[in-house]
BANU-388285 format. One record per residue: x, y, z of N, C-alpha, C, O in turn. Coordinates in steps of 0.2 Angstrom, whole numbers, plus 5000, padded with zeros to 4 digits. Atoms other than C-alpha are relative to their C-alpha. Layout:
! residues N
XYZXYZXYZXYZ...
END
This chain:
! residues 393
499950075001517750725193499949975007500150005012500250034994517050615207500649965003501249965000499550034997518150525220500149934997499849885000499950065003518650385208500749994997501150044998499350015003520150305200500250044994499850054990499849975006521150405188500249964995500349904996500050045006521350345171500650024995500650084993499449985004523050345162500049974993499749924992499950025007523450325143500749975000501250015000499350035000524950205142500249974994500849954993499950035007524850145124499650034995499150054995500349975006524550215107500149964994500749944993499950035006524350145090499550034994499050044996500449975005523750215073500249974993500849954992500050025008523450145055499650054997499050054997500449955004522950295044500350024994500950004992499749985006523150375028500650065001501050074997499549954998524150505037500749975003501250015003499450044998525450375043499849945004499349945007500150064996525650215051500550005006501150015005499649994994526250225069499950075002499850114998500149944998526150375080500550054998500350114997499549955003527750465074499850024993499850084992500249985007527250455056499350035000499250084996500749975000525450495060500150085002499850124999499949934998526050655069500450044994500250104993499649975006527250695054499450024995499450074992500549995005525750675043499550065002499350094997500449944998524650795053500350074999499950114999499649945001525950925050500250014993500750054992499850005007526150895032499450014995498850024997500549995005525150925016499549945000499849885000500550065000523550815015500249954994500449984989499950055006523650655004499550034994499050064995500449985006522950684986499549944999499749895000500550055001521350594982499849965006499749995011500350044995520650454992500449995006501049995006499750014994521050435010500149935002499849915008500050074998521450255010500749985003501250025002499350024997522850165020500349954994500149904992499650045006524150105007500649965004500849975009499550044998525549975009499949975007500349975011500250034993524649885023500049934999499649904994500050075001525049705025499749975007500049975012500450034994523749625038500449945003500349935009499750064998524749465039500550015005500749975009499549984995526049555049499850005007500149995012500350004993524849565064499649945002499249955007500450064998524149395064500649945000501149944998499650064999524949225069500149964993500749934992499950035007524649155051499650034995499150074997500349975005524049215035499249984999498850024997500750025000522449115036499550045004499050065003500449964995521849215051499850064997499350094998500149935003522049375042499550004994499150044994500450005005521149315027499249995002498850014999500750024997519649265038499850065004499350065009500249944996519549445045499850064994500250064990500249945004518649595036500650055001500950055006499549955000519849745032499950045006500450065009500149964994519049845046500349975007500650005011499750044994519549705059500850004999501150015004499250005001521349695051500350065002500850065005499849934998521549885054500050005007500550035010500150004992520949865072500649965003500949985008499550044997522149725075500750035000501150025004499349975001523649815068500150065005500650065008499949944996523349975078500049975007500450005011500050034993523049865094500749975001500949985007499450034999524649775091500550065002501050055006499549944998525649945091499950025007500350045010500149974994524750005106500249955006500549985011499850054995525049845116500750005001501050005007499350004999526849845112500250075003500750075007499849934997526950035117499949995007500350025011500250004993526049995134500549965004500649975010499650044996527349865139499649945004499149935002500350064996527049725151499550035005499650065010500549974996525349765159499949975006499749995011500050034994525549635172499450005004499450025010500650004997523749625176499649944999499749904994500450065001522449485179499650014993499350064992500350005006521749445162499250015001498950044996500849994998519949445170499950075001499350095001500049934999520349625174500150054994500250114995499849975006520849675156499449994995499249944994500550005005519549715143500150044994500650074993500049975006519149785126499450044999498850014999500649965002517949925122500250044993500650084993499849985007518049965103499450044997498850034999500649965004516950075091500149994993500749994990500050005007516450065073499450024998498950015001500649975002515150145063499649954996499049954996500450055004514650005051500249935001499749895001499850075000515649845052500349984994500650024990499650035005516249725039499650014993499449964990500449985006515449815024500349964994499949944989499750035006516749745011499849935000499749904994500150074999516449565017499249994997499149954993500750005002514549595015499950014993499549974989500149995007514649664998500349954996499949924991499650055003515849534992499549935000499449904994500450064999514649394998499350014997499049964994500749995003513049474991500249984992499749954989499850015007513949464974500149924999499949904993499950075000514449284977499349965000499249924995500750025000512649244981499650014993499349964990500349995006512049324965500349964994499949944990499650035006513349254953500149925001500149894996499850074999513649084961499549955004499649895004500550044996512249034972500150005007500750015010500050004993511849014990500649965003500949975008499650054997512948864993500850035000501250005003499349985001514548964988500150065005500750095005499949944996514249105001500549975006500449925008499450024995515749095014499749995007499250035009500350014993515349015031500450055005500150055010499749964995516549145038499750074999499950125002500349935002515349295031499850035007500050095008500349974994514449315048500650035005500550095007499549974996515949325059500550054997500850095001499649955003516849435047499750064999500050125000500349935001515549565044499750035007499550085007500349984994514849575062500450065003501050055003499649944998515249745069500449995007500950025008499650024994515849665086500649964998501049955003499450055002517249565076500650045003501050005005499349974998518649695080500149995008500749975010499950014993518349685099500149935002500649925006499950084999518149495099500749984998501149955002499450025002519749475089500650035004501149995006499449974996520849595100500049965007500549945009500150034993520149505116500349934999500749915004499750065001520649335109500750004998501149965001499350005002522349385102500450015006500949985007499649984994522849455119499849965007500049985012500350034994521849345131499750045005499850035011500349954996520849485138499349985002498949984997500650044998519449405148499550055003499050035006500549954997518649565155499550034996499349994991500649975004517249675148500350014993500850034991499850005007517249655129499450024996498949984995500649985004516049765119500250054995500750084995499949955006515949865103499450044999498850024999500549955001514950025101499950024993500450024989500149985007514150075085499650065000499050064998500449944999513650255087500350054994500550104995499749965006514250315069500650035002501150005004499449975000515550445069500250025007500850055008499849994993515550465088500349935003500549935009499950074997515950275091500750005003500849975009499350004997517850295094500150045006500450025011500049964994517650435106499549975006499849965012500450034995516250345115500349945003500249925009499650064998517350185116500550025006500549995011499549974995518650285125499750025007499950015012500449984995517350365136499849955005499849955011500350064997516550205141500549965004500549945010499450034997518250125144500250035007500450005012499849964994518650265156499649995006499849985011500550014995517050245166500149935003500149935009499950074997517450055168500650005005500549975010499450004996519150085175499950055006500150035012500249954994518550235186499749965006499849975012500450034995517250125195500349945002500049905007499750064998518449975197499749944997499949894999500350065004517549865184500649974996500549914994499450035004519249835175500650055002500650105005499449974999521049885177500450034994500750084994499749985007521649895159499449994995499149944995500550015006520549925143500450024994500750074994499849985007521049925125499450034997498950004996500649965002519950055118500250044993500850054992499849975006519850135101499449994995498949984996500550005005518950135084500349984993500949994992499850025007519050065066499550014995498950014997500549995005518250085050500349994993500950014992499850015007518350025032499449994996499249934995500650015004516850065021500150044993499650064990499949975007517650135005499949954995500349944991500250055005516750004995499550034995499350094996500449975006515750034979499350025003499150085002500749984997514050034989500150055005499750105005499949954995514750125004500150074997499850125000499849935003515450264993499450034997499250094997500649985004513850274982499550035005499250085004500549974995512750294998500250075002499850115003499849944997513750435005500050064994499850114996500049965005513950514988499350034998499150094998500749995001512050504985499650045005499150075004500349964995511650585001500350075001500250115005499649945001512850724996500450025007500550085008499649994994513950705012500750014998501150045001499350005002515550685002500250074996499850094993499749955003516650824995500049994992500249934990500050015007516350844976500750034997500950024991499349975002518050944975500649965001501149974999499550054998519050804983500550045005501150025005499649974995519650924996499750015007499150035007500349994993519350925015500250075002500750085003499849934998519151105021499650025006499150055006500349984994518551115039499950075001500450115001500249934998517651275043500250054995500150114996499949955006518151355026499450024997498949984997500549985003516951455017499849964994499249954992500250045006517051335002500049935001500049894997500150074998516851175011499449974997498950004996500650035004515751055002499949925001499749894997500050064997515850895012500649965002501249995001499450044998517050765019500349964995500049934991499650055004518350655012500049945004500349935010500050074996517950475018500749975000501149974995499450034999519350385025499949935004499449925006500050064996519850215033500650005005501050045004499450004995520950165047499849985007499249965008500150024994521050125065500550035005501150055003499649984995521750195081499849975007499249965008500150034994521950115098500450035006501050065005499749974994522350185116499949945005499449915006500050044994522750075131499950045006500350085007500249964994521950145146500249955006500049895006499850044994522550085164499950055006499950115006500149974993522150125182500750045001501250015001499449964999523350275186500549975005501149975003499550034994524150195202500349944997500949934999499750065002524450035193500550024995501149994995499549985005525350125178500650035003501150025001499549974997526350225190500549955004501149955003499650054996526850075201500449954995501049934998499550045004527549975186500450044995500850014991499549965003528450125179499850014992500350024988500250005007527450135163500150084997500150125001500049935003527650285151499350024999498949994996500749985000526050385153500050064995500350114996500149955006525550485137499550065002499650115000500549954998524150575146499549975004499549915006500550024995522650565157499350024997499250074994500749995001520750545153499750045006499550005011500249964994520050685164499250005000498950005006500750005000518250685158499749974994500149974989500450035006516950605146499350025001499050025006500749995000515250635141499749984993500049974988500450035006513850565129499350035001499050035006500749985000512150635124499850004993500149984989500350015006510950645110499750074998499450105002500349945002510350785099499249995000498850045001500750025000508650695098499650054995499150084996500249955005508350805082499949974993499349974990500050025007508750725065500549954999501049945002499650065001509550565058500750024997501249994999499349985003510950665049500250075002500850095003499949934998510750855053500150015007499849985011499949994993511450925069499450055003499050084999500549964997510251015081500250074999500850094999499949935001510051195078500450045005500350035011499649974996511351305085500549965004500949985008499550054996512451155090499849995007500249985011500250004994511351135105500349935004500549945009499850074997511750945108500850005001501049985006499350004999513650975105500250055006500750035009499949954994513651125117499949965007500449975011500250034993512851025131500549945001500749935007499550054999514050875128500750035002501050005006499449974998515550985129500050025007500450015011500149974993514851065145500049945005500449945010500050064996514550885152500749975001500949955007499450035000516250825148500550045005500950025009499649954996517050985156499849995008500349995012500250004993516050965172500249935003500449935008499850074998516450775173500850005002501049975006499349994998518250825173500250055006500750055008499949964995517950945187500350074998500750105003499749945002518451095177499550054998498950034998500449955003517751255169500250014993500749994991499849995007517751305151500650045000501050044995499449965000519151435156500649955001501149984999499450044999520251285160500249964993500849944993499950035006520151215142500550044996500350104995499549965004521651265132500149984992500450014988500050025007521351165116499449964998499249925003500650045002519951085106500249974993500450004988500050035007520150955092499349994998498949945001500750005002518550985083499849944996500249914993500250055004517450865075500150024992500449984988499849965006517650985060500049954994500549944991500050055005517050865046500150034993500350004988500049975006517050995032499350004996499350024990500749995003515150985029499750075002499850095008500349944999514151145028499750015007499850055011500449994994512951115042500349985007500350025012499650034993514051015055500550055002500550075008499549954998515451145054499750065003499950095008500349944997514251285057499749995007499850045011500350024994513351205071500649995006500550025011499450014995515051155080500350075001500450085007499749934999515751335077499550045005499850075009500549964996514151405085500149985008500150025012500050034993514251285100500750025003500750045009499449984997516151325103500050085002500250095007500149934999515751515102499650015006499850055011500450004994514351495115500449985006500350015011499750034994515451395127500650045002500750055008499449974998517051485126500150084998500550115001500049935002516751655117500650004994500949954993499550005006517851715102500850005003501249994998499350004998519451725113500149935004500649935009499950064996519351545119500649964998501149994996499450045001520551395117500249994992499750014988499850015007521551355101499649944997499549895001500450055003520451245089500349984994500650024990499750035007521051125075499549954998499249925002500450065003520150995064500649974996500849994991499550045004521450865059499749964994500049934991500350035005520150795047500250034993500150004988499749975006520950915034500549964997500649964991499450055002522350785033499749935000499749904995500250074999521550625039499449984996499249924995500750015002519850645031499649975005499849985011500550024995518350575040500049925000499749894996499950074999518650395046499449975004499449925007500650024997516850385054500149975007500350015011499950034994516950265068500750005003500849995009499350004998518850275069500250085002500750095005499849935000518850465069500250035007500750065008499949974993518650505088500749975003501050005006499450034997520050375092500750044996501250055000499449965003521250465079500150065003500750085005500049934998520850635086500250005008500650045010499850014993521150575104500849995000501150025004499350015000522850515099500450064997500950085000499749945002523150675090500150055005500650095006499949964994522850775106500649985004500950035006499450024995524050675116500750014996501150025000499449985004525350695102500150075000500750095000499949935000525050875102500350025007500750075008499749994993525450875121500749985000501150015003499350025000527050775118500450054997501050074999499649965004527650895105499950075001500350124999500149934998526951055113499850044994500050104993500349965006526151105096499449974998499249914999500650025003524451105088500050004993500150054990500049995007524351055070499550044997499050065000500449955003523551175058499449964997499449904996500650035003521851145050500150004993500050054989499850005007522351085033499450014996498849994997500649985005521251145018499750065001499350094997500449934998520651305027500450054996501050064998499749945003521051455016499650065001499850125001500549955001519451565016499650015006499249965007500550004994518551625032499350004997499150034992500850015001516651595032499750065004499750055010500349954995515751755038499449985003499250015008500650034997514251645042500249965006499749945009499850054994515251545055500250045006500550105005499849964994515351605073500750005001501149954999499349994999517051665078500349955006500049955011499650044995518351555087500750004998500850024992499249995002520251535087500249934996500549895000499850055004520551415073500850004998501050054996499350015002522351355070500149994993499849944990499950005007522851385052500750014998501050045001499349985003524351395041500649965002500949924998499450044997525651315052499849985007499350015011500250024993525651225069500150065005500650105004499949954995525451335084500349975006500249925009499750014994526551335099499550005006499050045006500550014995525651285115500349975006500749925006499850034994525851245133499449955002498949975003500550055000524951085135499650005007499850025012500550004995523351085146499449964999499449934993500650035002521651015147499750014993499750074991500249995007520950985130499449964998499349905001500650035002519350935122500149964993500449994989500050035007519150805108499249984999498949955003500750005001517450815100499849954994500249944989500250045005516450685090499250005000498949995005500750005001514650705083499849964994500049984988500250055005513850565073499350004998498950035001500750015003512350535062499649965005499849925009500550024994510850495073500050045006499650035010500049964994511250635084500549985006500450015011499650024995512550545094500650055001501050064996499549954998513750665103500549975005500349935010499550034995515350615112500650055001500850084996499449954999516750725120500449975006500249935010499550024995518350685130500350065002500550114998499549954997519350795141500749965001500749925006499450034999521150745140500550055003500550115002499549964997522650805150500649975000500749914999499450035000524450795150500249965007499849965012499850054994525350665162500350045005500850075004499749964994525550755179499949955006499449925006500150044994525750675196499450015003499349985009
END
């Protein structure tokens, strides 16, 4: 890592099918996966808005982002920073798909004059970032990345770079997604990406696709010295980050996991570490045949068969697309807090065609927290990796 400012994680928030809030989320990661769809249930968006009208004028994806951001901001405490030095960098894969589908039906059934004037601000992918900035008066950099399944990881990585170089002191970063709509689901089904068995089985011989999920996760990043001076609770540190492209295929990974391998190497180099320093990897591990095999090969090439402990939390959470990387960054930090790595739910049968690596299965693994990788690899060949470390002076 260059001579730049350190980046502390001082706030966490999660809304997911595995649990609402970080404590319930952690318990969910160490429990049996939900049966059936990975939807967020018992969610009242009005709790996170000043009035119900505001909530109704937001797509569900933005509502989920606002809820997780509210948790993270409350967790971070008084940031005591100039609003012009505080920003929002968020990620999403699609945007307000439910709003778009609903208004297409209105147009078809009732005519153009009945299409909602709120459709555009509700469906635009940048709506979550805009809403969070306005809710908390954050007048610094405010951008939303749409790099498919890597978006949440890219958001945290970009936010880290902004703080490192002094462009901001505090960034609200994370990812959200809600595309379990009729058209969204049909599109993924027809491209044969989703599991036909209704089970997420990362790296398992019988894996047959991912379980689509919705939700949001938010991390509050802050300049390390500022966090220490105000006595903030520091959950961990972003040590390194990287982004690259497969430049190969719109959905399939590059042969041999070449892009994923290089991205992991770049993130580790950015952290000023070597592969031998990495003690844990939260894998992208979607449960699709090609992606799991490519990532496994990349892990084997980088670390060898005796490398760090690896898990895929998507066995529980399903795949929340643009929110996935943010979920998994939180999962890594919670693993550090509890000194345990959750097992890869759904895994039962080794795949002899997959390269060897140390997958955590069956039950949580005891662990001495150390530098950890969080991987995200998205459609379009977008790759993103974070290196996270425990909070140390």
